[in-house]
N, C-alpha and C positions, 0 to 999 in steps of 0.2 A: 385768700381763697391760696393763693398761686403762693404767699408764703408760706401759712401753713402746708402746704402741698410739698413745698421746697424743703423745710425744716424736715419734715416728717419722714422723707425719700434720703435726707442728705445720710452719709457713709459716716460712724464714725469716723475718727483720725486713724485711731491704729489699722482700721478692716484694709482703711487706702493702702499703709504702708507695709497693711501684709500681701496687694496680691500682684506684685509683681515675684513672692517667695510662693503662691500658689503657681503663677506663669509656669516656672522652673522646674516646679515636682510635679507637674502634671506635665512637661515636656521629660520629662525625666523619666517619669511612670507608662509614657508611652515606647521612649525608646528603650526599656528597658523590656518591657511587654513581648516588642518588635527582635528584641538581639535575644528572647529567653523562648521564641516560637520561632526564630531561626535555628536553633539550637536543639533544638528537637524535633525537626527537619531533617537537622544532618544526622542527629543519632538514628532518626528512623529509616532516610540513609544507607549509613552506614551498614543498623544491621541484617537492613533485605540483602545488602551483595555479601555479607558473611554466612548468608545463609544460602547463596550463589557458592560462593567457592566449600560450602561444607556440601554439598549437592552436587557439582563437579569432583569433589574429592573420593565420592560416592562413586561417582560412574570411574572415577582407575580406578578405584579398588574394584570392580567388579569386571573389568576391560582386563586387571589380571591376575583374579583369580580364574577369567575363564582360560586366559593361558596357559594360565599353574594346570590348568582341568585336560590337558593333553588333548581337547577336543577342535583348538584352532583350524581353521582352510588359510589358505594361502589367499593376502589381505589385498595384494593389487589386482592378483585376479578378479578379486568379484568385484572389487569397485567398478574394474572398467567394463566391470557387463552395464547395458543399456538396460531400463525399467523394462522393456519384452524379453532379453535375455533372462535378467534375475528372475522371471517370473517363469517363464519355463524350465527351466533350474527348479526351481522353488517345489514344480508342480508336480514335476519327474520324480522328484525327489535325489538329483543331482547335486544338489546345498542343503545342506539341514539350517534353517531359521537362527539359530543361536547364533552360528560362525557369521549368519551374513550379521543378524544385530551388530555384536560384537562389532565386526571390522568396521562396522562405518557408526559407531559410538565411539570406538578409539581412533579414527580420523574425524569426527568431528572436533576431541577434544584438540587435536591438532590442529586443526583449522578454524577453531577461538581462541587460541593465544595470540596467532597475527591478527585474527581480524575482529574478535571483539560478539562470535555472534550468537551465544549462548546464554540464554536469563534463564534457564531450569535444566536439570535433568528431571525426567519422568522413573523413577525407580520399579512402578507397575507391572513396567516394558517386560520385566525380566520374570514376573508370577505368569505374563499373557503364555511364553514359552509353555510349563503345562499345558493349559486349555488350549494350545496350536496342538498338543498329540495329542487329547482328547477329543477334541472336537474333527467336522469334515473339514476339509479346504474348500474358505473361500476364495473371490475373486484377484485378492493382493493378498493371501498368505502367505508368509514370512515378512513382507516389505515393510521393512523403517519407514517412519514416516517423521517429520519435524512437525511443528503447529507453531504461527504464530500466536504471541503473547498475549493477543484475548478471544484467544479457543477455549474455550472453562476445560477443565479436567482435574475434578475429582481431588479433592486437594490441595491442588495448589493455586496462588493468588496469578490474576490474568489483568493486570499493571495498566496494560495503557500507557506503560515511562510514566504514571500520575503514583504521586505519596499518596493520596486520596484512595485510592485502592488495592494502598496496602497492606498484608495480613488480616485480608478477604478470603482464604481462601475455596473456592469451587464446591457448593454442596455434590456437585453430583456433574457427571460426565455433561458437554455437549452434546447435542445428537448427530452430529457430524462423524464425534469420536466416538459413539458408539456403535455407528452403522458403518464405520474404518476396525474397531473390535470384530466384530459379528467375519466383515469378509474377510479376518483373519491380519491386515494390518495392524501395526506395530507402530504406535507412539510412541517415541524416548527422549522429545527435548523440545523443548520451546526454546521461540528466537526472537530477538529485540525491535522492537519499534520507536520511532520521534514519538521526544516526548506532546501523548492526547493522539496521536496517528492523525493529526489532520499539517503532514508536511512530506516533501518526498526526502527531505535529512531519513537518518538513520542514530539520532541521539537522541538519549534522556537522562537527568541528573542520575538516575539509579544504579545504570546499568552503566554507561557511556556513550563510545564513539563505537560504533558499528563500521567498518573500511572497505570496500572496494573489494573482490580481489584482485583488477588487470591492472588497479592500481590505490597504491595506499594512501593517497593522497585526494583520492575524491570517494564521495558517498557513493554506497550500493544501492541510492534510493530506498523509498520508505512509500506506504510505513512497512509495506512487510520486507522490508531493506534484509532484516536478519534473512529470512527465507534465504528469497536469493544470495546472498554473500555463500552463506552455504551451502548449498546447493554447489555449485558455481565450482565453487574449491573441492567439492567432491564429498563433501562432509554429510552428505544425505540426499536422497535421491528422489524422494516424495515428499513436496511441501504443502503446505493449507496456510492459503491469508485471505485478505479479506482484501474488500473495490471500492470505495468512496468516491475516488476522483482519481483514479490509475494506480493504484496501492497494489496490486499486482504488478497492469504491465511495465510504471515508471520501473520499479525495484529491473525487474525481468529485461528488460531494453539493455537496462545502467550496464544490470554484471552478461550480459549477451548469451541466456534460457529462455525460455516461453513460457509464457503465461499466458489465463485462460481467467477470464470472468463472463459468467455464465449471467443468461437474461436474471433479473433479482429475482431471487425466488424459487430460480428453475434448484437451486440446493438449500437444504433449512437454514437458515439464520440464529437459529434456537441455541442459546447458550456461547455466544458470541458479544462480548462487552466492546459498547461505545462511551466515546469520552463526549459526545453530544448526540444523545438519545432524544426521539421525539421528531429531528428534521424530517421531512417528507417532501423537500425540493430537488434534488436528487435521491437518486436507487440504492440503494447499498446492497452488493452479491459478497457471495463466498466463491472458491476456488482453488485449483493447482497449480502449481508452479513447479515444471519437470524440466528433463535434460532438452526431451526432444517433444514431439505433437504426440507420437504413440503412446508416450507414457501420462501426457492430458487427457484420453482417450480410456485410456486402459482403469485410470481414477474415474471420470467421467460414468463409465459402465457400473464400474463396481458402487459408485453411492449413488446412480439411478436406481433401486431398487426398491420392495417392498420396504426391506424394514424401517427405509426411509420413508417410503408414505405412512406405515402406520403410526411409526415416531412424530410423525409433525405431519398434521390431517392440514396444513394450510401448504404443502408443495400440491402440488399438480401432479398428480401421479405418471406423468409422463416417464417408460423410459428408455432407454439409449435408443436412437435407431440406427444400429447399425450399416443399417440399407445407406444411407444417405451419407455417412463419412465415409464409404467406403467405396460409393460410385466412383464412375471411370467418367458421368459426361460433361462434356465442354460446359464452363459456364457465362455468360456474361459480369461481367467485374467493371464496376466502376470505380472510378481513380481519381484524387485529388493532390496533388502536393505541397498546397496551400492552406492555410482556411481564411485568409481574407485576415485576420485578427493579429497574429503571432509570426512577422516571419522565420522560416525556417532557413536553417543554416544550410551550407551548400552539403554539410554526407547526409544531412534527412530527409533533402528532395532526390539527393542519388539516388538512397534506397527505395526510394519507390519508383522511378526512373530506370531503373537499371532491371529488377523487383517487372514492374511492369513489363519491361523488353522478351523478359524470358519466359512468362506467361504466357504471352503473345507467341512465341515462338514453338511452345508446348498446344500454342490450338483454338487456345480460350480468347477470349473477344474483350478488348479493354476501352471503354469507354469513359470519357473524360467528364467528373462530376464537381457541379459546385457545390460546397457547402453551404447550408437556412442558415443565412444570419446568424454567425457564429459570434458578433460582435455582442449585439446585442441579446445574445441570450447569455453570454458567459457575464454580462452583468448585471443583466433585469431579474434573469431567470436564475441563474446560478450562486452566485454572489449575492446577490437581494435574499435571494432562498436559503441558503445556507448562513448567511446572517441576521437571518430576522427577529429572531429575536434580543436584538442588539449585543451578541458575545455575551449575555448572561452568563449563558449553563457552560460555559468555556470555562470564563472566570470562577463558575463557583468551585467545577472539578480544582482550577489551579492553585485557588486559598490556602496560602500557607507553605506552599512549593516555591523552591526556587526554580527559575528558569532556564531551559536549554543555554550555553551562548549562539548556539547553534539558529535558534528558533525567538530567539529576544526579540527582536525590530517584530514579528509575526505575533506575538502575546501580545507588547506594548500597544500598536494600533489597536488591536481589541479594545484596550484599556479606555484610550482617548473617548474625553463624552460624547456623544451625538453631537450636541450642536459643535464642538471643536471639529470636529472631523467634516463640518460645514463649511469650517471658518478655510480648513487647507486646502476643503475642495475651488473655492474661489480665489487662491491665493496658487493653486498650482496646476487651474487648468490649460493656464498660459505658457505652464511652465512646460509639463508635459501633462497631459492632456488624460491619458492610461490612467496615471495611476492615480489622478484625479477625481474622474469619476468609479474606480475601484473605491475608494474613503467613503464618494457619493451611496452608494449602496450596503456598503458596512455597517448604518445607522441604524438597521433591525426595521420592521412594517410601523408604520405605525397604528396599525386598528387590525382587528380579526377580518372585516370587511375586504380593509387589503391583503389581508396574506390568503385569503377567498377568493378573489381578481390573479392574482401572483400564480393559485394553481390552476386555475381555468386558461391564463396567459399561457401556461407552460404540455398543459393539454393541448391548445390551437397549435403552441410551437412543433409539437410532433408527431399530428397529426398533419403539415405540412411541410414535414420532412421527407413524415411519410409516403405520401404523394409525388411530393418529388423523387421519392425513391422508384416508387410504380410506374411514373409518368417514362423516367427510363428502362423501366422493362428491364432493370437490372438483378442477377441472381446475391452478389456480395459486392464489397466496400474496400478498395486497398486504399490505405493513407498513414500519412508520417508516424511517427513513436519518438516522443523524446528523447534525446541522445544526440552528441556520445553523457559518459556521466558527469554530473558536474562538480567541482572544483569542492571539495567541505566547505559547507560554511557558506554559498551560495542562494539553494533551494529553498531557506526559507524566507529573502529574498525574494524570487521570482514565482510564490504561489500560481499567477498569473497563466505562465509558460505551459501550465500541464491542461488548460481546456484542448490541449489536443486527444487529448484522454478524457477528461474530465462532458465530454459531450454528450457520450454514449452515455453516461453514466445519469443523462437527464434522460437522455432516449427512451432507457431501459433499453439497449440494445447488448449483445453476445458480440467481443468483443476480446481478443487476444493478438501475442507481439507475437514474432519470429525474427531471433536476428538473422542476418543475412549479410553482413558484410561488415567493414572494418571502417574508420576513420584513414584517411591516406592525407599523403603530405599537399600531395595539390583540393582536396579541404580543408587544411588549415593554408595555405595559402589566401585561398579567395577569401575564411574566414577575418585578413586581415581588416579585409574592405566590406566588409558586415556592417549595415545603419541601420537596418532593419523597421521597422513600423516607421521612426521619425526621429530615428536616432538619441530616444529619450532616455531616461534615469533605464529603465529597465533595457532592453535592448542594449546598452553600454553594461550594463549587467552581466547580460545573457551572456555578450561577445566572449567576457573575463573566465565565466563557468564555465563554456566549455572548449579554450581556447589549449593547445598544447594536448591534442588527444589524440595524437597520429598512434593506429592498435586498435584503440579503444576500439569497443563493436557497438552499431549501430543496427534498427528493428527495422519493422515494419508491421502497423496494425493491420487485423484482419475483421469484418465486420459485414453481418449482418442482422433480419429482423428480428424483431424478439420470438423467440422459440424453436428458431432456426439455429440452433447451439453447435447440431453439428455438423449442419450447412456451415457453419464460420471455422469448426475444426476440418473439414475438408478443404479450405480453404490458406488453412493455415498450414497441411499437410503438403500439397501441392504447392506451395509460397519454400517451406521449406526444402521437397523434390527437387525441384527445379534451380536451386540455389545451388543441392550437393551434386547435381548433373554435373551445371556448371564449373566448379570444382573438380571432379575429375578429370572431365575435358581439360 
């Protein structure tokens, strides 16, 4: 039998000779397929860049035509106005909306040539000018607004910095864009984001790297980095971003402006595109960026209106509580300078302690607060929750795409098989325990029941955190914001350093950032001795990322309990006020 089988299954000699050739052909076909896919990808990216160039050229022509019409005003005087001042002059007809819009269009074009902020021009903004003349004035009448790339605007792509979303124009405006228009605001440009928006770099293979206005070797942060850079450099006065782990607050802090992440669902998220839809571990939110807190508050007042509540019934119909925002009641403010997981640098600590002192001098009560088990929450709830699918959804989005150089390390880690991550964990835990621990939790959850247990653990953590807050009888909380701005290329290697911001997405607390100072020579000198948590790989990279930053802005975070958004803004305005008073003195 064995002889018969051996004879029956033996391959003919000619077929044996053909095997090497078949293998070679297979390899060649595989390589050829990869080459053709890459060529196709490059062609699509080039087409997208060409489309952007056409859009910005149309924007330039519109600015030139307006100037030639003789209706333009003094651009510098318009751009120098605060949002409230501009609002007042538009409301009382001291300034016409068309002059304001074209002044910001011209400045945005100038800024993007230096910083690469813009991804698209929204020519519908000019048609809106006619509507403004015919309709009653809304609260944001005539205010030009920039919007983040992932905010749907009819007829335009929301790419998230990904090839897969090119040539997929939105079929309708997002709810927030509709409400902005109803309130008289004029969305006029879209702004750049990092590839996939899961980083606080601001670079992607389609539109390239956006730079920090204060230092072109630095990132403006992400993922709302294009917004922050544009506003800081004067090319916009109000922007709309999104925040799933500091994506509004990190860019605002890195660029030295104000940014606000409301309680999740306080503002409608309908029509905001996500690169990893479906995850529920941390709560995403959308919110404004502006030069000052009053600008943020004006935007929130305008958006929290009946139009939004009607357009998106899932949003609680809670109008803006101006009485809370304008209150002068003394606050009981908790504070901490370190979360116990990521050791802050000298400038981050100083930002909190100096602001604490100024708030005390203003009559507020400041009490120490110890954040709850940040390290456990970061690994077990945030990292494990965000990576619950083992990175499958993200890798599907990146299929056939080029990896941006600044984010290559982040994406490669996602591609590592789960079993290999476990091997790396056992090897690295002796040399770099924190890095090893993150790998341990990036492999995804093993079952639906495990995911449900993760949700239960998250709820328990939030309840315990709130219990600690109430036991301390706090109104609000003051804590560090990540900073100063990282040198380009480091953020993709230091995702864990965003723990100071991301913890409040897990908790779903409203939180904003306010710039309070700049890095000093003394801060820089102290940074030379920084060892961080354990002088591990992350600590050493962080030291390199933030060094050489004298003069760059630093900020603090202001936090409140869920649905106390106006109280959070009230603390932000108080921080802004005491810092301004200090500068005047």
